[in-house]
N, C-alpha and C positions, 0 to 999 in steps of 0.2 A: 548545418541547417539546410544546405543544398541537398545533401543526401537524404535527410529526413523528409524534405519536400518531395524527393523522387519516390520515397516509400509511400507517401500519401497519394501521390499521383497514380501510382500503380494500383493502389487499393481502390481509389475512386473509379478507375477504368473498369475494374472487375465488379464494382458495386458492393465492395466489402463494407460492412457497417463500421461506424466510428470506433467501436470497441476493438474490432479486429485490426484496424489501422494502428491503434495505440499499442496493441500487443506486438505488432510488427516493429514499430519504432523501439519499443522496450527491448525486443530481442536483438535488434541491430546494435543497440547501445551495449547490451551485455556481451555480444560476440566480438564487436570491433570498435566500440566507442564511436559508432557512426562513421567509420573510415573504410575505404575500399582497400583492404589489406592484400598485398600480393605475397602473403606467407601464412603458414599455419603455426600450430604449437606442437609440443612434443607428443600430445595425444593424437592430434590430427595434422600431420605435416602437409597433407594435401589440401587442407582447408583454405578457402580463398573468399575474398569479397566482404561485403557488409555483413553477411550472415554466416561467414566462415563455413560455407557449404562444401561438402566433401566431393572428391572426384570419384564418385561411385555410380555414376550414370543417372542418379535421381534428380540432379540439379542442373543438368545441361552441360555444355562445354565449358572450357576455361573462360572463354570470352563471355559466355552467359553469366557465369558466377562473378565475373569482374564488372559487369554492367549493373548499376544500381536499379534501373527499371526492370530489367529481365530477372535479376536475382530476387527482387521484391515480388514480382509476379509469381515466380516459382515458389517462394515462401508462402504467399497467400493461398495458392492452390493446394499446398500440403496442409496448411492450417484448416482450410474449409473441409478437408477430408477427415479431420479429427472429429470423432463422434461427440456431439454435445459441447463443442469448444466454447460456445457462447456463454454457458453457465459455469465453466471451469474457472478457478482462480487463474489470472493471467499467466503467472509463472508456470503453472501446470499445462496450460494450453500451449505455451511456447515449448516446454520440454517435450510434449508428445509430438510436436512438429519437428523439433531439432534433435531430440534424443540427447540432451546434455547429461553428463554424468551426475550432476546435481540438479534435481528437479526444481529446487528453490533458488538456483543461481540468479535467475532474472528478477526476482522479487524486489531487490534493492533498486532496480532501475525504473520501476513503475512511476514513482513520483516525478522523476526527471522527464520521463516520456510525456506525462501529462502536461508539464510545463512547456516542453518543446512544441507539442501539438497545439496547445493553447495559443502560443506565440505565432504559429504559422497560420492558424485558422481564425484567430480572433475569438474563439469560443472559450471564454474563461471558465464557464461552468462545466463544459463537456458533459452535458446531461446524459445519463445512462452509461458513462464510461468509467465510473469510479470502480476500484477493485471490489470484488465480492467480499463481504465481511466473513470473519471466521465463524463457522457454524450457522445453523438455521436461525432465522428470525421467528420468534414465537408468535402465536396468534395475537398476543397483546402488543406486539411490536418491539420486543426487547431482544438484545443480542449481546454476545461477548464483545467488549470494547476494543480488543486487539488480539492478534495472534501472538503466541509466545508462551514461555513457561512462567508459572507463578513463582517468583523469586523471593517474595517476602509477604507474609499474610498480615491481616489486621491484628492488632494487639500490642501489648507492651514489649519493648525490645531495647537493646543498647543501640543507640543511633550510630551508624557506621562512620560518621564524620565527627560528631561532637563527643562521642563516648558516653553520653548521658542516657539513662534509662527513661524512656518516655513512651507515650502512646503512638504507635504507628497507625495513623488515622485512616488508612486505606489499604489496598493491596497492590503490590507491584507486579507488573507483567513485563518480563525482560524480553527484548528482541532487538534486532539490528536497528540503528538509527535510520530513519526514513520509512520504517514500517508504518502502514496506515493505522490511524486511530479512528474509531467509529463512535457515533452517538449510541449510547447503550439503549436508549429508548426515545420515544417521541417527546418533543418538547420545544422550548424556546431558548436560544443562546442569550444569557444575561450577563456574561462576562467573557472577554477574550483579550488577554493582554498580559503584560509583566506583572508578577506577583511575588517578588522577593525570593524566598527560599524555594518556591514552587517553579522558578524559572518563568515560563509563560503558561498561564492557566486559562482553560476554557471551562465555563460553568453552564450547565443546562438545567433549566427549571421544567420539571415534568408535571407540575401541578400537585395539589394535595400535600404540599409541604415537602416534596421530594426533590432534591437537587443531586445531580451527578457532577463530579469535578475531575478534570483531566490535566495532569501536571507534567512539567519538565520538557515541554516542546520548546524549540527555538522559535523566535518571533516570526521568521519567514516561513515556518512550516504550519502556521495556523491557517485553516482553509475557510473559516467562518467569521462572521462579525456579529456584534451585539445586535439583537433583533432578528437574527436569522431563525426561522422555524426549521426544525429538522425532524426527520423520521429516524426510527431505530435502524442502524446500519448505514446512515449517511456518513461519509468520510469528513471528519472535522479537523484533522491535522495529521502530523507524523511524529513518531517516537523520536525523542531527543535525549539530551543529558544536560539540560539547562538548569541553573539553580543549584541547590544542595543535593547533588547527585553523584554517585560513584560510577555510573555507566549508563548506557542506553536502556531506557525502560519507560513504561507508562506507570505513573502513580495514579491510581483510580480510587476516588472516594465517593461515598454515598452519604448524604445528609437527609435525615428525616426529622421534621419539626425542629431544625436547628442543631440536632445532635448527630455526631458521626456514628454510623452503624457499619457492621461488617459487610462489605460488598458481596462476598461469596454467597452466604446464605440468602441475602436479599435477591441476588440474581437467580439463584436456584428456585426461590419461591415463585419466580415469574417464568420458570421453565427453561432458563438458560443453562446450558452445559458449561460449567466453569473449569 
């Protein structure tokens, strides 16, 4: 936490917006676990410090790279030089700054970075700092509810746990546990809590008899409470594998007039790329 505080101090001194400071903490988590490491890895044996900065002249001296304030300052200067960093997904902004072999390496550390910065700043909401949703938000305010691959569509199937043929009442989006989940459209949270086979379930009422339902989160990964108004693209939780689940994924349902409908064509009808 002391090293995270140093990262934030350096960002504040440079006037870096809160989102940029979150990206820096996320990057340091992904590179060193927020530790000042005096060693590198097989790919970069000359890497050092919080950000595992290389001995290539771009990141200062050995002493600079081992100093949390100086190494953070040098990270911010490189981040601010990335064209359009503010609108990039955090992991891509970090990748273009650090040039990691895997552009999505940092993605898993974003939720933890939000928690650490919230604890240090007292800003629980961190307004404006949530990760950018996958895809564009339509003019009606709708968006894809999570990044990842469609692993199981709506329709009848053999349940992977019970072995019984039954209706799969939503679509599954598979992704690493901790991947952000977003409100698919504007509405009001009407349920957020344990729900038997669903694990932990969030339900949003969009009016006109339309509900969207987000399942298999862990309790601690729910970011909204009942009565919370949300816009499409608001982060409401994180992908988990709670309840009757065989792996990390979002089970996403749409109800219209009390009946389950196929979420994919429903979202496409609103201009969302599924």
